[in-house]
C-alpha positions as CSV (number, residue, x, y, z in Angstrom):
1,X,9.8,-17.8,63.6
2,X,6.4,-17.3,62.6
3,X,4.7,-13.9,64.2
4,X,1.3,-12.9,64.9
5,X,-1.1,-9.9,65.7
6,X,-3.4,-11.1,68.4
7,X,-3.6,-8.4,70.7
8,X,-1.3,-5.9,70.1
9,X,1.5,-7.2,72.8
10,X,3.3,-8.7,70.3
11,X,5.1,-5.7,69.0
12,X,7.8,-3.9,71.5
13,X,8.0,-0.2,71.7
14,X,11.1,-0.2,69.3
15,X,8.9,-2.2,66.9
16,X,6.0,0.0,67.2
17,X,8.2,3.2,66.2
18,X,9.3,1.1,63.1
19,X,5.8,0.0,62.4
20,X,5.0,4.1,62.1
21,X,7.8,4.9,60.0
22,X,7.0,1.8,57.8
23,X,3.2,2.9,57.3
24,X,4.6,6.2,56.5
25,X,6.8,5.0,53.7
26,X,3.8,2.6,52.4
27,X,1.4,5.5,52.1
28,X,4.0,7.6,50.4
29,X,4.9,4.7,48.1
30,X,1.3,3.7,47.0
31,X,1.0,3.5,43.1
32,X,4.4,4.2,42.5
33,X,7.6,2.4,41.1
34,X,8.7,2.2,45.1
35,X,5.7,0.4,46.0
36,X,7.0,-3.1,47.7
37,X,5.0,-6.6,46.7
38,X,6.4,-8.8,49.8
39,X,3.1,-10.8,49.3
40,X,3.7,-11.8,45.6
41,X,2.9,-15.6,45.0
42,X,1.3,-15.6,48.3
43,X,-2.4,-16.3,49.5
44,X,-3.9,-14.8,52.6
45,X,-7.2,-16.0,54.0
46,X,-9.8,-13.7,55.2
47,X,-12.0,-15.5,58.0
48,X,-15.0,-13.0,59.0
49,X,-17.9,-14.1,61.2
50,X,-19.0,-10.3,61.5
51,X,-20.5,-8.0,59.4
52,X,-17.6,-5.5,57.9
53,X,-16.9,-2.8,55.4
54,X,-13.8,-1.2,56.3
55,X,-11.9,-4.0,57.5
56,X,-12.8,-6.4,54.8
57,X,-12.3,-3.8,51.8
58,X,-9.1,-2.5,53.3
59,X,-7.4,-6.1,53.8
60,X,-8.5,-7.1,50.3
61,X,-7.3,-4.0,48.8
62,X,-3.9,-4.0,50.8
63,X,-3.2,-7.8,50.2
64,X,-3.8,-6.9,46.2
65,X,-1.6,-4.0,46.5
66,X,1.2,-5.9,48.4
67,X,1.1,-8.5,45.6
68,X,-0.8,-11.6,47.1
69,X,-4.1,-13.0,46.6
70,X,-7.1,-12.7,49.2
71,X,-9.4,-15.6,49.8
72,X,-12.5,-14.5,51.6
73,X,-14.4,-16.9,53.7
74,X,-17.6,-16.1,55.2
75,X,-17.2,-18.1,58.6
76,X,-21.0,-19.2,58.9
77,X,-20.4,-20.7,55.3
78,X,-17.4,-23.0,56.2
79,X,-17.0,-26.0,57.9
80,X,-16.3,-24.0,61.3
81,X,-20.2,-22.8,60.9
82,X,-21.0,-26.3,61.2
83,X,-18.8,-27.3,64.3
84,X,-15.4,-27.9,62.7
85,X,-13.1,-27.2,65.6
86,X,-10.4,-24.3,65.3
87,X,-7.3,-26.6,65.7
88,X,-8.6,-28.5,62.7
89,X,-9.4,-25.5,60.7
90,X,-6.0,-24.0,61.8
91,X,-4.4,-27.1,60.6
92,X,-5.7,-27.6,57.1
93,X,-6.0,-23.5,56.4
94,X,-2.3,-23.2,57.4
95,X,-1.4,-25.3,54.3
96,X,-3.0,-23.4,52.0
97,X,-2.2,-19.8,53.4
98,X,0.7,-17.7,54.2
99,X,-1.6,-15.7,56.3
100,X,-5.0,-15.7,58.0
101,X,-6.9,-12.5,58.8
102,X,-9.7,-13.1,61.1
103,X,-12.8,-11.0,62.3
104,X,-14.8,-12.9,64.6
105,X,-16.3,-13.0,68.5
106,X,-14.0,-14.8,70.6
107,X,-10.6,-13.8,71.4
108,X,-9.9,-17.5,72.1
109,X,-10.9,-18.6,68.4
110,X,-8.1,-16.1,67.2
111,X,-5.6,-17.6,69.7
112,X,-6.3,-21.1,68.9
113,X,-5.9,-20.3,65.2
114,X,-2.3,-19.0,65.8
115,X,-1.4,-22.0,68.5
116,X,-2.0,-24.6,65.7
117,X,-1.3,-22.6,62.5
118,X,2.2,-23.6,62.2
119,X,4.3,-21.0,59.6
120,X,1.1,-19.4,58.8
121,X,0.9,-15.6,60.5
122,X,-2.5,-14.9,62.2
123,X,-3.9,-11.3,62.4
124,X,-6.7,-10.5,64.4
125,X,-9.0,-8.2,62.6
126,X,-11.3,-7.6,65.5
127,X,-12.8,-9.8,68.5
128,X,-14.9,-8.5,71.6
129,X,-11.7,-7.9,73.1
130,X,-9.4,-6.4,70.9
131,X,-9.0,-4.3,67.6
132,X,-5.2,-4.2,67.4
133,X,-5.1,-3.2,63.7
134,X,-7.6,-0.1,64.4
135,X,-5.4,1.1,67.5
136,X,-2.0,1.1,65.4
137,X,-4.0,3.0,62.9
138,X,-5.1,5.6,65.3
139,X,-1.6,6.1,66.6
140,X,-0.5,6.6,63.1
141,X,-2.9,9.0,62.5
142,X,-2.0,10.8,65.5
143,X,1.6,10.7,64.4
144,X,0.7,12.0,61.1
145,X,-1.4,15.0,62.5
146,X,1.0,16.2,65.5
147,X,4.0,15.0,64.0
148,X,5.1,13.1,67.2
149,X,3.5,11.7,70.6
150,X,5.2,14.2,72.9
151,X,2.5,15.7,75.3
152,X,-0.3,14.3,73.5
153,X,-3.5,13.8,75.3
154,X,-6.7,11.8,74.1
155,X,-10.2,11.7,75.3
156,X,-12.2,8.6,75.3
157,X,-15.7,9.0,75.5
158,X,-18.3,5.6,75.9
159,X,-17.9,1.8,76.7
160,X,-14.8,1.7,78.9
161,X,-14.8,-2.4,78.3
162,X,-15.0,-2.3,74.7
163,X,-12.3,-3.8,72.2
164,X,-11.4,-0.3,71.1
165,X,-10.9,1.1,74.6
166,X,-8.7,-1.9,75.6
167,X,-6.5,-1.8,72.3
168,X,-6.2,2.1,72.4
169,X,-4.9,1.8,76.1
170,X,-2.4,-0.7,74.9
171,X,-1.5,1.4,72.0
172,X,-1.1,4.6,73.8
173,X,1.1,3.0,76.4
174,X,3.4,2.1,73.2
175,X,3.2,5.6,71.5
176,X,3.9,7.6,75.1
177,X,0.4,9.3,74.8
178,X,-1.9,10.4,78.0
179,X,-5.1,8.2,77.2
180,X,-7.9,9.4,79.6
181,X,-11.1,7.1,79.5
182,X,-14.4,8.4,80.6
183,X,-16.9,5.8,81.1
184,X,-19.7,5.0,83.7
185,X,-19.2,2.2,86.5
186,X,-21.1,-0.2,84.4
187,X,-18.9,0.2,81.5
188,X,-15.6,0.7,83.4
189,X,-12.3,-0.7,81.9
190,X,-10.5,-3.6,83.7
191,X,-7.9,-3.3,86.1
192,X,-5.6,-5.1,84.0
193,X,-6.2,-2.4,81.0
194,X,-5.5,0.5,83.5
195,X,-2.3,-1.0,85.4
196,X,-0.2,-3.2,83.2
197,X,2.7,-2.2,81.6
198,X,2.8,-2.8,77.9
199,X,6.3,-2.0,77.2
200,X,5.7,2.0,76.8
201,X,5.8,5.1,78.6
202,X,2.1,6.5,78.1
203,X,-0.4,6.7,80.9
204,X,-4.1,5.3,80.9
205,X,-6.5,6.7,83.4
206,X,-10.2,6.4,83.9
207,X,-12.7,8.5,85.1
208,X,-16.7,8.5,85.2
209,X,-16.8,12.6,84.2
210,X,-16.6,13.5,80.6
211,X,-15.7,17.1,81.2
212,X,-12.4,15.6,83.2
213,X,-11.2,13.5,80.0
214,X,-11.9,16.3,77.8
215,X,-10.1,18.9,79.7
216,X,-6.9,19.7,77.4
217,X,-7.6,16.8,75.3
218,X,-5.9,16.9,71.4
219,X,-7.8,14.2,70.3
220,X,-11.1,12.8,71.3
221,X,-12.5,9.1,70.5
222,X,-15.7,7.7,70.5
223,X,-17.1,4.7,69.1
224,X,-20.8,2.9,68.8
225,X,-22.3,2.1,72.2
226,X,-23.8,-1.2,71.2
227,X,-21.1,-3.4,69.1
228,X,-22.3,-6.6,67.3
229,X,-23.3,-9.1,69.8
230,X,-24.3,-6.6,72.7
231,X,-27.7,-6.0,70.7
232,X,-29.8,-7.5,73.8
233,X,-28.2,-4.9,76.1
234,X,-29.1,-2.0,73.7
235,X,-31.8,-0.4,75.9
236,X,-29.6,-0.3,79.1
237,X,-26.5,0.9,77.2
238,X,-28.4,3.7,75.6
239,X,-29.6,4.8,78.7
240,X,-26.3,4.6,80.9
241,X,-24.1,5.8,78.0
242,X,-26.1,8.9,77.2
243,X,-24.1,11.5,79.2
244,X,-21.1,10.4,77.2
245,X,-22.2,11.5,73.9
246,X,-19.6,13.6,71.6
247,X,-21.4,16.5,70.8
248,X,-20.7,20.2,70.3
249,X,-20.9,21.1,74.1
250,X,-18.3,18.1,74.8
251,X,-16.1,19.2,72.1
252,X,-16.2,22.8,73.5
253,X,-14.6,21.1,76.5
254,X,-11.4,20.1,74.7
255,X,-8.6,22.2,73.1
256,X,-10.1,24.5,70.6
257,X,-8.1,22.6,67.8
258,X,-8.9,19.0,69.0
259,X,-9.4,16.5,66.9
260,X,-12.1,14.1,66.4
261,X,-11.7,10.2,65.7
262,X,-14.2,7.4,65.3
263,X,-13.3,3.9,64.5
264,X,-16.9,3.7,62.4
265,X,-19.5,3.0,61.4
266,X,-20.8,5.9,63.6
267,X,-24.5,5.8,64.8
268,X,-25.1,9.4,64.1
269,X,-27.2,10.8,66.8
270,X,-26.2,8.2,69.4
271,X,-22.6,8.3,70.4
272,X,-21.6,11.2,68.0
273,X,-23.8,13.7,66.7
274,X,-23.7,14.8,63.0
275,X,-22.5,18.6,63.5
276,X,-19.0,17.1,65.1
277,X,-18.8,14.1,62.5
278,X,-19.0,17.0,59.9
279,X,-17.1,19.8,61.7
280,X,-13.5,20.7,61.0
281,X,-12.4,19.2,63.7
282,X,-13.1,15.8,62.5
283,X,-10.4,13.7,61.0
284,X,-12.6,10.2,60.7
285,X,-12.1,9.5,57.1
286,X,-8.5,10.5,57.2
287,X,-8.5,7.6,60.3
288,X,-10.2,5.5,57.9
289,X,-7.9,5.6,54.8
290,X,-5.0,5.1,56.9
291,X,-6.3,1.6,58.0
292,X,-5.2,0.2,54.3
293,X,-1.6,1.6,54.9
294,X,-1.2,0.7,58.5
295,X,-2.5,-2.8,57.6
296,X,-0.2,-3.0,54.4
297,X,2.6,-2.4,56.9
298,X,1.5,-5.1,59.6
299,X,1.1,-7.6,56.7
300,X,4.7,-6.5,55.3
301,X,6.1,-7.0,58.8
302,X,4.7,-10.3,59.8
303,X,5.0,-11.7,56.1
304,X,8.3,-10.5,54.7
305,X,9.4,-11.8,51.3
């Protein structure tokens, strides 16, 4: 049966745990004779409607290292950009590719591709609603740093309705950690995100007070305040979210050894300050590296030999 990664709900608790172990194996075997090549002889399409650095590079490198051929498609320069429907696009491209990675705006586009893609696996590389590859990477990074998930508490500061907050809430449940979102009323997480059980034991909470989220936090997460597609709201967002900036004063409210995470790109001086980004507490660039290893594990899982 063809498998996809559209939101992150596709993995059960047991499959999530297996993916974490698989990511560690892939990372350890990179560049050795043990490195696997499950995509040998396969071509993987990469449809991008949004600008990208880490996502594009990590997927291109990952596909190559797994033995496959990445084919990059700028959505605006394809017939999709001129009005061709998602079903038509899916029916055609699925006859060329073994898998399609898509980074776009509407979640409906990703789900439409999956519906009409036949035997071609679809991977959501970011939409306005979800960023599952990043959230799974973040859980792997936590596991790598802590050796396990028991008793781990993560605080998230910023837009509680963002794609990262949504995906981290889901992944945190699967991992079994406590995830506390500090966000203003204007950008509170949805009730679905707060109350839905995704099959794990983790707990998700929301508060308007950063200090409550930061208390006893092992990890602190933040993301840009103005995502692509929300530029018209930038003035209001900056004003409303300013109390949720991750600066040294906020960092000191968490555990002394709390680790700082950010999915990047960072807008230094807005959601996070330079001194926090460059502090010994920052694991931002370890986290960025792990995108490569976890995405390789995802592709190898969804598109095995």
